[in-house]
C-alpha positions as CSV (number, residue, x, y, z in Angstrom):
1,M,18.2,-14.4,-4.4
2,R,20.0,-12.4,-1.9
3,V,18.4,-9.4,-0.2
4,D,21.8,-7.3,-0.6
5,L,21.2,-7.3,-4.5
6,F,18.2,-5.5,-4.0
7,D,20.3,-2.4,-1.7
8,F,20.8,1.1,-3.0
9,D,21.4,4.5,-1.6
10,L,19.2,6.4,-1.9
11,P,19.8,10.5,-1.0
12,D,17.9,12.0,2.1
13,E,16.8,14.3,-0.4
14,R,15.0,12.2,-3.0
15,I,12.2,11.5,-0.4
16,A,9.3,13.3,-0.5
17,L,7.3,15.3,2.0
18,R,4.4,16.6,-0.2
19,P,2.8,15.7,-3.0
20,A,2.8,16.9,-6.6
21,E,-0.1,20.0,-7.2
22,P,-1.1,19.5,-9.1
23,R,-1.5,15.4,-8.8
24,D,-0.8,14.4,-11.6
25,S,1.8,16.6,-12.5
26,A,3.9,14.3,-10.8
27,R,6.7,12.7,-13.0
28,L,6.0,9.4,-15.0
29,L,9.6,7.4,-15.4
30,V,8.1,5.1,-18.4
31,V,10.2,1.6,-18.2
32,D,10.3,-0.6,-21.8
33,P,12.4,-3.7,-21.3
34,G,11.9,-4.8,-24.4
35,G,11.7,-1.8,-26.4
36,E,14.1,0.5,-28.5
37,V,14.1,3.0,-25.8
38,Q,13.9,1.5,-22.2
39,L,13.3,4.5,-20.0
40,S,11.8,7.9,-20.9
41,D,11.0,10.8,-18.7
42,H,7.3,12.0,-19.3
43,R,4.3,13.6,-16.6
44,V,1.7,10.7,-14.8
45,S,-1.0,13.8,-17.0
46,E,0.5,12.0,-20.1
47,L,0.0,8.6,-19.0
48,P,-3.1,7.9,-21.5
49,S,-0.5,8.4,-24.1
50,F,0.7,4.9,-23.6
51,L,-2.2,2.7,-23.5
52,R,-4.6,1.6,-25.7
53,A,-8.4,1.6,-26.1
54,G,-9.3,-1.7,-25.3
55,D,-7.0,-1.6,-22.3
56,A,-8.4,-1.3,-18.8
57,L,-6.8,0.4,-15.9
58,V,-7.4,-1.5,-12.4
59,F,-7.5,0.5,-9.1
60,N,-7.7,-0.6,-4.9
61,D,-10.4,1.6,-3.9
62,T,-9.4,1.3,-0.4
63,K,-9.8,4.1,2.6
64,V,-6.8,4.9,4.7
65,I,-8.0,4.9,8.3
66,P,-7.1,7.4,11.2
67,A,-4.9,3.7,12.5
68,Q,-2.4,5.3,14.6
69,L,-3.3,5.3,18.1
70,E,-1.7,6.4,21.3
71,G,-2.4,5.0,25.1
72,I,-1.4,4.5,28.2
73,R,-0.8,0.8,28.7
74,H,-2.4,-0.1,32.8
75,R,-1.3,-3.7,34.7
76,E,-2.6,-4.1,38.6
77,G,0.7,-3.8,40.1
78,A,2.3,-1.4,37.7
79,G,2.1,2.3,36.8
80,G,0.9,3.3,33.5
81,Q,3.2,3.7,30.1
82,Q,2.9,5.2,27.3
83,V,1.8,2.7,23.8
84,S,1.9,3.8,20.5
85,A,-0.2,1.2,18.6
86,T,-0.5,0.6,14.4
87,L,-3.8,-1.0,13.8
88,H,-3.1,-3.2,10.5
89,M,-5.4,-5.6,10.1
90,R,-8.9,-6.4,11.5
91,V,-9.6,-10.1,12.2
92,G,-13.2,-9.2,13.7
93,A,-16.2,-6.4,15.1
94,S,-14.5,-6.0,17.8
95,R,-10.6,-7.0,17.0
96,W,-7.7,-6.0,15.2
97,K,-4.1,-7.0,14.9
98,A,-1.4,-4.1,15.8
99,F,1.9,-3.1,15.9
100,A,2.9,-2.0,19.7
101,K,5.3,-0.4,21.1
102,P,7.2,-0.9,23.3
103,G,6.0,-3.9,21.9
104,K,8.7,-6.3,24.6
105,R,7.2,-5.0,27.7
106,I,3.5,-5.3,26.8
107,K,1.7,-8.8,27.5
108,I,-1.2,-10.8,27.6
109,G,-4.5,-9.0,29.7
110,D,-2.8,-5.5,29.9
111,R,-5.6,-2.8,29.5
112,I,-4.5,0.0,27.2
113,S,-6.7,3.1,27.3
114,F,-6.1,5.4,24.1
115,G,-6.9,9.1,23.7
116,H,-7.0,11.6,27.4
117,D,-9.3,14.0,27.0
118,G,-11.6,12.5,29.9
119,G,-14.8,11.8,27.4
120,S,-16.5,9.5,26.7
121,C,-15.4,6.4,24.1
122,L,-17.3,8.1,21.1
123,L,-15.7,11.5,22.1
124,G,-11.8,10.4,23.3
125,K,-11.4,7.4,24.9
126,L,-11.3,4.2,23.6
127,E,-10.2,1.1,25.9
128,C,-9.1,-2.3,25.1
129,T,-7.1,-5.6,26.6
130,V,-4.3,-7.7,24.8
131,E,-5.6,-10.5,23.4
132,E,-2.7,-12.3,22.2
133,K,1.1,-11.5,21.3
134,G,2.9,-13.1,17.9
135,E,6.6,-11.6,16.7
136,G,8.2,-8.3,16.2
137,G,5.9,-6.2,18.1
138,E,2.5,-7.2,16.7
139,V,-0.6,-8.4,19.3
140,T,-4.1,-8.5,18.8
141,L,-6.4,-5.8,20.7
142,A,-9.8,-6.3,22.0
143,F,-11.6,-3.1,21.8
144,D,-14.6,-2.3,24.3
145,L,-16.5,-1.7,21.2
146,S,-17.6,-3.1,18.4
147,G,-18.6,-2.5,14.9
148,P,-19.5,1.1,13.2
149,M,-19.2,1.9,17.5
150,L,-15.2,0.9,17.0
151,D,-15.4,2.5,13.8
152,E,-16.6,6.4,15.5
153,A,-14.7,4.9,18.5
154,I,-10.7,5.2,16.2
155,H,-11.8,8.1,13.6
156,S,-12.4,10.1,17.0
157,V,-8.7,9.2,18.7
158,G,-6.5,8.0,15.7
159,H,-4.4,9.1,13.6
160,I,-3.1,9.3,9.9
161,P,-0.1,6.5,9.9
162,L,1.9,8.9,7.9
163,P,5.0,6.0,6.2
164,P,7.6,6.2,8.9
165,Y,10.5,7.9,6.6
166,I,7.6,11.0,6.9
167,A,6.8,10.5,9.9
168,A,10.8,11.4,11.1
169,K,11.1,14.2,9.5
170,R,7.7,16.0,10.0
171,A,4.3,15.3,12.2
172,E,1.4,14.5,10.5
173,D,-0.9,17.4,10.2
174,E,-4.1,18.3,8.2
175,R,-3.1,18.7,4.9
176,D,-2.2,14.6,5.5
177,R,-5.9,13.9,6.1
178,A,-7.0,14.9,2.3
179,D,-3.4,13.8,1.1
180,Y,-2.7,10.3,2.0
181,Q,-6.4,9.3,0.5
182,T,-7.2,9.0,-3.2
183,I,-9.7,10.5,-5.2
184,Y,-11.5,7.3,-5.6
185,A,-11.4,5.9,-2.1
186,R,-14.6,3.9,-0.6
187,E,-13.6,1.2,1.3
188,E,-12.1,1.7,4.8
189,G,-9.5,-0.7,6.4
190,A,-6.2,0.7,4.8
191,V,-3.5,1.5,6.8
192,A,-1.3,3.4,4.2
193,A,-2.5,4.3,1.8
194,P,-2.2,2.4,-2.4
195,T,0.7,5.4,-3.6
196,A,-0.1,5.0,-7.2
197,G,-3.7,6.5,-6.6
198,L,-2.6,9.5,-5.4
199,H,-1.1,10.5,-8.6
200,F,-5.2,10.2,-10.0
201,T,-7.3,13.6,-10.7
202,A,-10.6,14.3,-12.1
203,D,-9.1,15.7,-15.5
204,L,-6.6,12.7,-15.9
205,F,-9.9,10.5,-15.3
206,E,-11.8,12.3,-18.0
207,A,-8.6,11.8,-20.1
208,I,-8.6,8.3,-20.0
209,D,-11.7,7.6,-20.3
210,K,-11.9,9.5,-23.7
211,A,-9.0,7.7,-24.7
212,G,-11.5,4.8,-24.3
213,V,-9.7,2.8,-21.8
214,E,-11.5,0.7,-19.0
215,R,-11.2,1.6,-14.6
216,H,-11.9,-1.2,-12.8
217,F,-12.0,-0.9,-8.9
218,V,-10.8,-3.8,-6.4
219,T,-10.2,-3.3,-2.6
220,L,-6.6,-4.6,-0.6
221,H,-7.1,-3.2,3.2
222,V,-3.2,-2.4,2.7
223,G,-1.3,-3.2,6.1
224,A,1.6,-1.5,7.8
225,G,4.0,-4.5,7.4
226,T,4.3,-2.9,3.9
227,F,6.7,-0.9,5.5
228,L,8.6,-3.7,7.4
229,P,12.2,-4.0,6.2
230,V,13.0,-7.6,5.2
231,K,15.2,-9.0,8.0
232,A,16.3,-12.1,6.2
233,D,19.3,-12.0,4.3
234,D,17.1,-14.8,1.9
235,T,14.7,-13.8,0.5
236,D,13.1,-17.5,1.4
237,D,13.5,-16.3,4.4
238,H,11.3,-13.8,4.5
239,K,7.5,-13.8,5.6
240,M,5.4,-11.4,4.2
241,H,2.4,-10.4,6.8
242,L,-0.8,-10.7,5.3
243,E,-3.8,-8.0,4.3
244,S,-7.4,-8.5,3.3
245,G,-9.2,-7.9,0.0
246,Y,-11.2,-8.9,-3.1
247,V,-12.2,-8.7,-6.4
248,S,-15.9,-8.7,-7.1
249,A,-17.4,-11.6,-9.9
250,E,-18.1,-8.8,-12.3
251,T,-15.1,-7.0,-11.8
252,A,-13.1,-10.7,-12.9
253,A,-15.8,-11.2,-15.5
254,S,-14.8,-7.5,-16.9
255,L,-11.3,-7.9,-17.1
256,N,-10.9,-11.2,-18.8
257,A,-13.5,-9.7,-21.3
258,V,-10.8,-7.3,-22.0
259,K,-7.6,-10.3,-21.8
260,A,-10.1,-12.0,-24.4
261,R,-10.2,-9.1,-26.9
262,G,-6.6,-8.4,-26.9
263,G,-7.1,-5.2,-24.6
264,R,-4.1,-5.0,-21.5
265,I,-4.6,-4.8,-17.7
266,I,-2.5,-2.0,-16.3
267,C,-2.8,-1.9,-12.5
268,V,-2.6,1.0,-10.1
269,G,0.0,-0.2,-7.6
270,T,1.9,-3.1,-6.2
271,T,-1.1,-3.3,-4.4
272,S,-3.6,-4.2,-6.6
273,L,-1.5,-6.1,-8.8
274,R,-0.9,-8.8,-6.0
275,L,-4.2,-8.7,-5.1
276,I,-5.0,-9.9,-9.1
277,E,-1.9,-12.3,-9.0
278,S,-3.8,-13.7,-6.0
279,A,-7.1,-13.9,-8.0
280,A,-5.4,-15.5,-11.3
281,Q,-5.2,-18.6,-12.4
282,E,-3.2,-20.3,-14.2
283,N,-3.9,-20.2,-17.1
284,G,-4.7,-16.0,-16.8
285,E,-8.5,-16.2,-15.7
286,I,-9.5,-14.4,-13.0
287,R,-11.7,-15.8,-10.6
288,A,-14.1,-13.9,-7.9
289,W,-11.6,-14.2,-4.6
290,A,-12.2,-12.0,-1.1
291,G,-9.5,-13.6,1.5
292,A,-6.1,-12.7,2.9
293,T,-3.5,-12.3,0.3
294,G,0.6,-13.0,1.9
295,I,1.4,-13.5,-2.0
296,F,5.9,-12.9,-2.1
297,I,6.6,-11.6,-5.5
298,T,10.2,-11.9,-6.6
299,P,12.4,-12.7,-9.4
300,G,11.8,-15.5,-11.4
301,Y,7.5,-15.1,-10.5
302,R,5.8,-15.9,-14.6
303,F,2.9,-13.2,-13.8
304,K,-0.6,-14.8,-14.9
305,A,-3.1,-11.7,-15.7
306,V,-1.4,-8.1,-15.2
307,D,0.3,-7.0,-18.3
308,M,1.5,-3.3,-17.2
309,L,2.0,-1.6,-13.6
310,M,1.9,2.4,-12.9
311,T,3.8,2.3,-9.2
312,N,5.8,4.6,-7.0
313,F,9.8,4.0,-6.2
314,H,10.3,2.3,-3.3
315,L,12.4,1.5,-0.6
316,P,16.3,-0.3,-1.0
317,R,16.2,-4.0,0.1
318,S,12.0,-3.7,0.0
319,T,9.6,-6.5,-1.1
320,L,8.4,-3.8,-3.0
321,F,11.7,-4.0,-5.6
322,M,11.6,-6.9,-5.6
323,L,7.9,-7.6,-6.8
324,V,9.0,-4.5,-9.5
325,S,12.6,-6.2,-10.2
326,A,10.4,-9.3,-11.2
327,F,7.9,-7.6,-12.8
328,A,10.7,-5.8,-15.9
329,G,13.6,-7.0,-14.8
330,F,15.9,-7.1,-12.4
331,E,19.0,-5.8,-14.8
332,T,16.6,-3.2,-16.3
333,M,14.8,-1.4,-12.7
334,R,18.5,-0.9,-11.2
335,A,19.1,1.3,-14.1
336,A,15.8,2.6,-14.1
337,Y,16.4,3.3,-9.8
338,S,19.7,4.6,-10.9
339,H,18.6,7.1,-13.3
340,A,15.5,8.2,-11.1
341,I,18.1,9.7,-8.4
342,S,20.6,10.9,-10.9
343,T,18.0,13.0,-12.8
344,G,15.8,14.2,-9.5
345,Y,13.1,11.8,-9.0
346,R,11.4,12.4,-5.9
347,F,10.7,8.6,-4.0
348,Y,8.3,7.1,-1.8
349,S,4.8,7.7,-1.1
350,Y,4.7,11.7,-2.3
351,G,7.1,10.9,-4.8
352,D,6.9,10.3,-7.9
353,S,5.6,8.0,-10.4
354,S,6.8,4.8,-13.4
355,L,4.8,2.6,-15.9
356,L,6.3,-0.6,-16.5
357,F,5.6,-2.7,-18.8
358,R,6.4,-6.5,-18.3
359,K,9.3,-8.6,-19.2
360,D,8.5,-11.2,-21.3
């Protein structure tokens, strides 16, 4: 499909710079392509009223790390140059893939020192070597530290990598360390939060449990590629960046049991949906799964396992807007986004949410 079909105009004031307080007070646009009322306005706290006993919510329990690193590039015969790197996928105990700026000037073999307070590696400095170069500023960094020592150093010198549409308007601060994390985050490794999950509170979890709805967790470490624009003119020419994750055998069995007894699978966020659909077979059976997924869902895709999707409002021309258009229908989502913009919904990572019923 033509990428420009997924474009739309978004007023600047619709971009949320802080989350709603409390989190579950955010607005919730319910989109039901097959219902008598296709669009209806609610609050996230009302989510349990749209679920049935025996349904299952699937959450992504990845935890955002301070993956934004600022440093100096060193090269023999050349002066130091400031470098910014956003880690996006771990590929070994001491190696990460990252998006670096200025990417064109970085060469294989360059040394980069992140952190500049003159302390030890764990307390203020982290060094690496550029091992590989890819397209679009992507590099593979081989760090001098490994395993837990590397993790500790990243936490010491790194910053929370706010999405570019927020970072362009304000600097990251201490509030973001809590705001840009779900209350159930557990498995470290994400560069971006699974933002649909940011709306959940302990009170909302209690209401979900009382409604007889199950909660299950999968892990997909969201990469910085989620923010990259689609530069191709046609969706067939776009290449998705890989993100690593897994579905446990226990979770797969539980979700299959939900489907077998007539319950519905509701994914919280496009990340959990992409992972479940990667793990699902053509007959809808979900199997234990681990690895890197680059699944790219556009209109015409046949969903194998997921019945409903809770998700925030996405960027124009983005792979995520293409995904929701595939899920609830292209025309339906165009109408939903038009309604959201005209009625003041807040967009993107810290914005409001939507609950989509799958179009059959």
